[in-house]
N, C-alpha and C positions, 0 to 999 in steps of 0.2 A: 406107444407103437414101437415094436422091435425094428431093428435095422432090416431084418429079413422082410418084414411086412412092408416097410417103406419101399424096398426094392420092387416087391411084387406089385405094389400100387402103381409104380411108375412104368412098369415094363410088360404087362400082360399081352398087350397087342403086339409088341415087338417080338416077344418070345414065340407067340403063335405064328406070326408071319414068317420068321426065320425057319420054324419047324417045317413049313410047307414050301420052303424055297429050294426047289430043285430045277436045274436047267442044264442044257448041254453047252459047254464052253467051246467056242471055235476060234481059231486064229492064234496070234501071238500075244505077248504080254500086254501090249497097248490095247488090243481088242478085248482082252480079258478084263482090263480095268474098265473100259467103256461098258461092257456088258454087266459086270457085277455092280458097278456104280449106278447105272440106270435102273437095274432091277431093285436095288435097295431103295432108291428114291421113289420108285413106283409103289413099292409095298409098304414103306415105313413113314414117308413124309406125311405130315398133318394134312397138307393140301396138295396132293400130287397133280402134276400138270400134264396136259396132253402134248405129246411131242409132234407138233405140226408146223405149218408155215409161220404162224404167229410166234411160236416159241423160237423158231429159227431166226426170225427178225430181231428178237431181243438178244439172242446170243451174238448175232452179227454186230449189233450196235455196241454192246458192252465189250466185246472182244476187241473191236477197233479202238474203242476209247482207252482200254487198258494197255493195248499193245503200243500205242503212241500217245501217251497222256498229254505231252506238251506240244504235239503236232510239229515235232522237229525232225521227223524222218520220212514219213509218208507224204506223197503228193496226191493231188486229186485223181490223176490217171490210175494210181495204185488202188484208190478206193473204188473207182469205176470197175477196175478189173476184178477186185474182190467181191463187188456187189453182185456179180454173176452167180455167186454162191449163196446169196442172202436167203433164198427160199429152198435151199437144198441141204442146209446144215442138219435139219431134222432127219433127212435120209442118211447122212453120214452117221449120225448118232444111232439110228435104228439098225443100220447095216454093219456097224463096226468099221466104217471107213473114215478117212481123214483128208478128203480132197481139199476142203476149205483150209484146214490147218496147214497142210503141206504147201499150198500156194502162198498163204500168209507168211510162212516161215521163209520161203524163197525170197519174197519181196522185202521183208524187214531186214534180213541179213545183207541183201544188196545195198539197201539204203544206209545201213549203219556203216558199211565200208566207205560209202561216198561221203558221209558226214565227217569222217575222220579228216578229210582234206579241208572241209569248210572251216572248222574252228582254227586249224593251224594257219591257214592263209589269212583269216580275219585278225587273229591275235598277233600276227607278225608286224602289224602296222599300227601307228597311233590312231586314236579316235578323235574326231572333231566334235567337241561338246558345245560349240557355239551355234550349231545348227538347231533349228526348231523342228524337231521330229518327236514322235511318240512311239511307245511300245505297249501293246496290250498284254497284261500279265495273266488274265484269265483265259486259259486255252479253250474253255468251252464257248467263249464268245468269238473265237477265231474259226475261220474256214481253213481247210487244208490248202496249202500253197498250190497254185495251178501248175507251176513249172519248177524245175530245179533251180533256176535263177531266182525265182520268188522265195524258194525255200532257203537258199543261201542268204538272201537279204533278211529273212526272219531270224536266222542264226546271228547275223551281224547285229541286229537290234537287240536281241537277247543278251549277247556277249557284251555289247556296249552298256546295257543297263547294269549288268553284273560288275563291270569295271567301275561304273559310276557309283554304285553302292559301296564298293571297297574304298574308293577315294574318299567318299563322304565319311565312312566309318573311321578311316585313318586320320582324317582332319579333325574329327571330334576327339579322338584319343590324344592327338598331339596337343590340342587346346587344353585338355584336362591335365596332361602331363606338364604343360608350360605353367599352369597355375600353381603347381606344387614345386617346380624347380626352374631356375633361370638357365640351367646348363643343358637343357634338352635340345637336341638337334631337330630343327624344324625343316622338313622337306617341302619343296614347292609342289604345286598341283601337278606340274609336268613330271616331276620325279615320282610322285605317288602313282601317276598314271602308268608309268613304265613298270613299277613294282607290281601294280595290280594285274597288268596283263601277263607278267611272268608267273604270278601265283595262279592266275586263272588257267594259264596254259598247263601248268602242273596238275591242277584239279581235273581238267578234261583229259589229260593223258591217263590219269588214274581211272577216270570214269570209263573211258573206252577200253581200258585194260580189263576192267571188271565186266564190261559187256562181252568181251572176248571169252570170258569164262562161262558165259551163259549158254548152256547146252540145249540141245533139242528137248531133252527130258524136262528141263526147267520151263520151257515155253509150253510144252504139252501139259505140265501140271497146271499152268495158268489157264490153259484152254479148258481143262476139266473144271477148274474152279469157277470159270465164267459160267459154265453150264449149271453148276450147283447154285450159283448166286442168283440165277433167274427164279429159283424157288423161293428164296428169301436170303437176306444178308448173313444169317447165322448158320446156314447150311454150307459146309465147306469140305473140300477134298484135301487130304493130307498124303503126300507122296511117301513111299517107303524109305525114309532116310534113317540115319543112325538115331538111337534112342534120345540122345541129348537134344538134337535138333528137332526131333518129333515133339518132345515135351515142350520145347520152347515155342514151337508153332501153335501148340494147343493152348498154352497159358500165356505166353508172351511176358512172363514175369522174370525179372532179375532184381537182385537186391543190392547192386552197387549204389544206386541212388533211390530205388524204391518206386519205380514206375511200371506200369503195364502198357505194352506197346502192341501195335499191329501194323502190317503193311497195308497201305491204302493208296491206290492210284500211283504207285511207284514212289510214295513217300512214307515216312514213318510217323504214325499218329499216336499220341498219348491217349489211352483209353481209360486209365485209372491211376490214381496216386495212392500208394499203399501207406496206411497209417503207421506212424512210428519210424519213418524213414527220413533220409535227408531231404528229399523232395517235399515230403509232407510238412516238415518243420520249416523249410525255407518259404514255401507258400507261393512261389512265383510260377512254377511249372504246373499247368492245369490240364484237365481233361479237355480234349479238343485241340490242343496245341500240336503243331507239326515240327519235328526236329529236322532241321536243314543241314546242320554241320555239327561235328563233334571234335573237340580239341583236348589234348592232354595238357592241362594247365595253360601256360602261355605259349605253347607250341602252335604251329600253323594248323588251323582247323581243316578237317577232312569233310568234303561234301558227301552227304550220304543219300542223295537222290538216286533212285534206281538201285540202291544197295539192298542186299538181302537182310532180313530181320536179324538172323543169327550173326551176321557180320557186324551189323550196327551194335548189337549187344556186346560183342567182343571189344568194340572200341570204348563203350561206356563203362564196362566192368573194369575193375582194377583193385589194387590193394587198398585196404582200409586206411583212411587218412589222406589219400591222394586226391588231387583236384581234377575235375572234368568240367569243361566249359561247353555248354550247348547253345548253338544258335537256333533260336526258336521262332517260328512264325505263329502269331496269335490269330484267333478267329477273325479279328478285325483287319487283318492284313499287315499289322505292324510286326517288325522283327526286333527281337531283343536277345541279348547274350546273358545266359544264366550260369553262374559259377556254383558248383556243388562239391562238397567234400564227401567222398565215398564212405559208406558206413554200413553196418548191419541193421536189420530190423530190430527195434525194441519191442518184443512181443507184447509186453504188458500194455503198450499204447495202442494196440490194435483192438483191445477189448473196451467194453463199456466203461465210461468214467463219469463221475458226477461231482458237482459242487453246488453250493447255495449262493445265489446272487441276491444280495440284500438291498432293499429300497422301500418303496411304499408297501410292498408285500415281499415276503421272503419266498423266492421262487427256486425250486430245484431244477437244475440244468443237467441233462444227461446227454453225453456225446456218444453216438453209436456208429463207428466207422464201417461196420459190415455185419451181416447176419451170419456169424460164424457158428459152427456146430460141432458136436462130438459125434461124428459120423460112425466111428468104430465102436462106440459104446464102452469106452475104457475110462470113463470118468473125466474126460477132457472138458475144456471150456465149452459152454453153450450160452449163446447170447440171451435166450429166453430166461434161463436160470439166473444169469448175471443181472439182467434188467430187473427181475423180481427182487433180487438182493438189494439193488440200488433203490428201488421203490420203497422197500421196507425201511431202509436206513433213512430215507428222506421223510417218510411218515413219522419216524421216531423224533425227527427234528421239527415236526409240526409245520412243514412248508405250506404256503397258501396256494400253490399250483406247481405244475411240472411241465417243463419243455423237453421234448425229445428231439434231438438234432439228427436228421437223416440226410442232410446235405452231403453230396459226394459219396453216398452209400450206394454201391453198385449192386447190392443184393446178397444172396447166399441161400441159406437153408430155408426151404419151404415149410418144413415142419416147425421150425423155430418161430417163423413169423406168425404161424397160426397160434402157437402156444403163447407168444408174446402179446398178440392182440387180445387174447383171452384174459389177460391180466386186468383189462380195463372194462370188460363187459361181463354180464352174468353168465350167459351161454348163448350159442347160436352159430350160424354159418359165418365163415371168414372169407373164403374164396372158393370159386368153382373152377375145376380143372377138367378140360375136355380133350379127349383123344379123337383121332379121326374115326368117324363112323360110330362112335360110342356116345352114350348119354353122359352129360356132365356129372362129374363126381364131386360131391360137396365135402370140403374139409371144414370141420366144425370145432368150436370150443365146447367141450362137453362138461367142463368144470364150472359149476354154478357159483363158485366163490369169486370175489373181486378183490384183487390185491390193492388197487388204488381207484377210488371213485371221485376224486376231486377234479378241479379244473385242469385241462390238458391241452397242450398245443404241440403240433408236429411241425418241424421246419424241413422243407424240401427245396430242391432246385432241379435244373435240367439234367443233372448227373445222378439224381436219385432214381434208381432203376430196379426192375424186377421185384424182389421181396419188399423193398422200400415202398414201391408203388402199391403192392398188395395191402400192406399195413395202412398206408395213408388212405387208400380207397375204402377199406373197411371202417376205419375210424370216421371217415367223412359220411359214409352211408348210414352208419348207426347214429350220426350226429353226436358222437361221443367226445369230440374235441374239434379244435379249429386247425386247419391246415394253412400254414403261412409259407409262401413260396417266393423265390427271387427270380422266377421265370414263369412264363404263361402256362407251362405244363411241365410235368416230370419227363423222364427220358422217353418212355413209351415202349419198353421191351416187355411184351406180355407173352413170351413163348419159352418153351423148354426144349433143350437139345440133348441128344445122346450120341455117343461115339460108337460106331460099328466097324469091326475089322473086316475088310473085304476078303481076307484070306479064309475067314470062317466058313464061307460057302463054296470054297474051291474043292472039288472032288479029289480024292487021293490020286487018281490017274493024271491029274493036272498039277500036281504039287510042284513041278519044276517051274511053274509060272510065278510062284511066290517069291518075294512079298509084293503085294499089289497096293498096299497102303490102307488108309482108313477114311471114313466119311463121318462127319458130324451132321446129324439130321434133326431138324425141328419136328418133334413128335407130339407136343402138347401145347395147349394155349390156356392162358389164365383169363378168367372173367370175374368181374366184381359181383358182389351179391345182388346188386341192382340189375345185373344182366349184361352190362356193357363190358367190352374187352378193355384191358389196360394197354393192349397192343396199339401202337402208333399214336393214339391220343394221350396216353398217360393219364395223369390225374391233374385236374385243374385246381389250384389252391383256392381256398375261400378268400384269402387276402393275398394280393400280389404286390410285392415291393419292387421298385426299379432296380435293374442290374445292368451294368455296362454291356453285357452280351445278350440281353433279353430280346433284341430285335434281329439277332442273327439266327440263321437256321441251325438248330442243334437237335441232338437226339436221334431216335429211330427214323424219323421222317427224312433225314438227310442221307440215309443209306440207299444203295441201289436196290430196287424192287422189294421194299419192305412188305410184309404181309398186311392185309387190309384190316381195318377195324370192323368189328361186327358185334352183334349182341345175341344173347340167348334169353330164355325166360328168367325173370328174377327169382331169386331164392325167397323162401318164406322167412322174413325177419321183422323185428319190431324196432323201428328207430326210437331213440330216446327223446325226451322233451327237455332240452337244455335250459338252464336258467338264463343264459345269455342269448342275445340276438345277433346273428352273424352280420346282418346288414348294418346294424348300428355299430358294431365293432369295426367294420370296414370303413364306415363313414368317419369315425373318430380317427382311424389310422390315416386315412387320406388327408384329413385336416392337419394332422401333425406333419405328415410328409411334405405338404405344400408349404408349410412354414419353416421347414428345416432346410437350410441352404445346402447341406451335404447331399440330401436326396436330389436337389436341383442339379448338383454337379454330376451325379450318377445318371440322371435322365438325359442331360446334355451329352454325356459321354456315350450313352447308348445310341443316340441319333448320329453322333460323330462317327462311331465305329461302323454303323450301318452304311453311312455315306462313304467312308473310306473303303469298305469292302466292295461296295458297288462301283466305286470310281477306280476301275482297274486300268484305265488308260493313263500311263505315266509319261511325263516329259523327259526327254533325253538331253535337254538343254541344261548345262551345269547350273547356271544361276537360278533357273526356275525350279529345278529339282531340289537344290539345297535350301532354297527359300521355303519350299513346301515341307521339307523335313523339319526345319526349324519351327515351323508353325505347329506341326504335329507334336513336337517335343514340348513346346510351351503349353499346349493344351493338356498333354499327359501329366504335367507337373501338378495340375489341379487335382488329379486323381491321387497322386503321391501324398498330397497334403491331407488326405482323408485317413492316412495310415498313422493315426495317433490315438491315444487313449481317450475314452469318452468320460467326462467328469461324472462323478456320482455313482459309478458302478463299483460296488464293494463285493469282493469275492471271498467266500469263506469255505474252507474244507469241511467235510463232514466229520463229526467227532470220531466216528468209527474208522475214518481214513487218516487220522492225524499222523503226520510224518515227524519222526524225531529230528531235532536240529542237527544231530550228529551225522545223519544220512544226507550229506551235502549234495550227492548226485540227484536223489529224488526231490530234494528241496528245490534245486535249480530247475528241474524239469517242471515241477508244479508251478513255480513262478513264471516260467516261460509260457505255460498254458494259460495261466491267469491273465498274463499280459495280452495274449492273442484274443482272449474273451473280451477284455476291456476295449479292444479296438473294433469289435464287431458291431457295425452300425445296424445290421439286420437283427442280430440278437437283441440289441438295445430296444429296437422298435417292437420286437416280439414280447419283450418284458412289459412294454407299455400296453400292448394288447391284453396281456395277462392281467394287468392292473385294472383294465376296463371290464373284465369278466367278473360276474358275481360268484 
């Protein structure tokens, strides 16, 4: 299929819609954004919504949540005042007015000015950590303060907790330093408390200074984004900023440490780790983590809460070889400091790689970080072509089975996933793609040849998304292989988005209103060949292995207003009759897992992490808090003990991939990769599952 044909397949409805898009713009630039944005959503979104009182209620709820995530500014009388607009926001949207927004802006600006006094008064005096009081860390469990006095007390508890955290962290670092040297100066708890308050004062001085730079347009952009988020979490409005910041907002990618980020509820969330980068090799920074602070080496960390994404990226970026320290909050609520050395992406490591793991059977292992593609048709890398090459090389070595690792694979090229899945089946449908108002279009493998027909296993987790889910679903529906997962389901993103420039529909007579910005709109939805959507539910693995985060909410379902799961008629396809029995494989795997103490540690960790995340009421008593932290650390050490090589895993490079000993750089990288493979408890169990397959 040519690139031109690919484009036409994706966009016929969009092109037709835009061709008929003519209307009269009225008002100023803000009204023009409102009108063009809502017209695009109405005409192009996969599931357009009626702008009515129910829609208005959702906008109200989400806007209040995002305007004051921590409930540190607004009080209940403010909410009562704004609630008068709860059922009139739809009228604002339809009429191009901003009554609710204007009132909210007036209130939040007043409360921010008042809060400047709170933190300065509170941090000017020592805290008493002998009292038995608690603080609730989950803002969603809190009600808005009834009065300003209640709000100030909420600030006091929050600041007291942050000072307590700093004292505990510093005491830990002092103890570690003391173990290494007798000449270390040890400060008392009281001295550390004074230092912590001074540092926190500086943090909040900077924080309120940043809030002071937050203009009306910034808050209006957030308001428009709340409106788009009611449609689904992947539909977004992008303000007309400079090109660099616009691209950053679209991709969130930077290559100082190799992570993909997004702003979520005034925090910075890690959404993807890029293969071949410092974060990828280090392994501690994960999808779903929140970055709380950024420090340049040993310098004082900067709190990045409520900081814009592009500003955070500027802090993380730096010269190659320099150190950045990230204070990260894990999904279980624990906080860790991750030190990374900035570097560039090693392109080769983002592509498919394979080795042979020797044991009872010789199993080929292929790691696929993403579904990359040659979109320009210039002979660039394509994951489907690369996987075919790896399969042929592994067949040459007479492997007894093949494992394809799609864990942490966030997806990519739709056409490549169709071609790749076709390497394992004779021919037939792979995925159904549906546009609004149209019949599902079938994407099929039309090549009757099979590149590899032997035993096959796919590994997935909660970060396997989009194209990864399409492939796993097709392999599962055809009963072509076994899906092994470390989470109850994959991510659950079964939608396609496209970016539209709002300026494209502005008539020449209104050119002075430009630029208006862009909107990313969900236009298509994926469906399995069995008829079920991959949206929201993802793919349920045939065999599920315990993971520390398996009991925590992850994936599409944790987003605000995700699109619903649904189903369409199944495609016509013929499942295979495998020589193995999935239920038997599952039973044998369960028996091994129950007798393996390492999996017991993982299951215990999952329950502990769930309890920790749910137990968000924290003591502000020094002795009780530090005792709890010590208990957490002692339990975490059990997880650290799992980070060791598993006996009996022998890794062998493919003959075609032999590396000359003289190429020391590649030799070292290969050894590092082999070492990580040998520590992978999930891969080890998947090998056992492969050994059980006939």
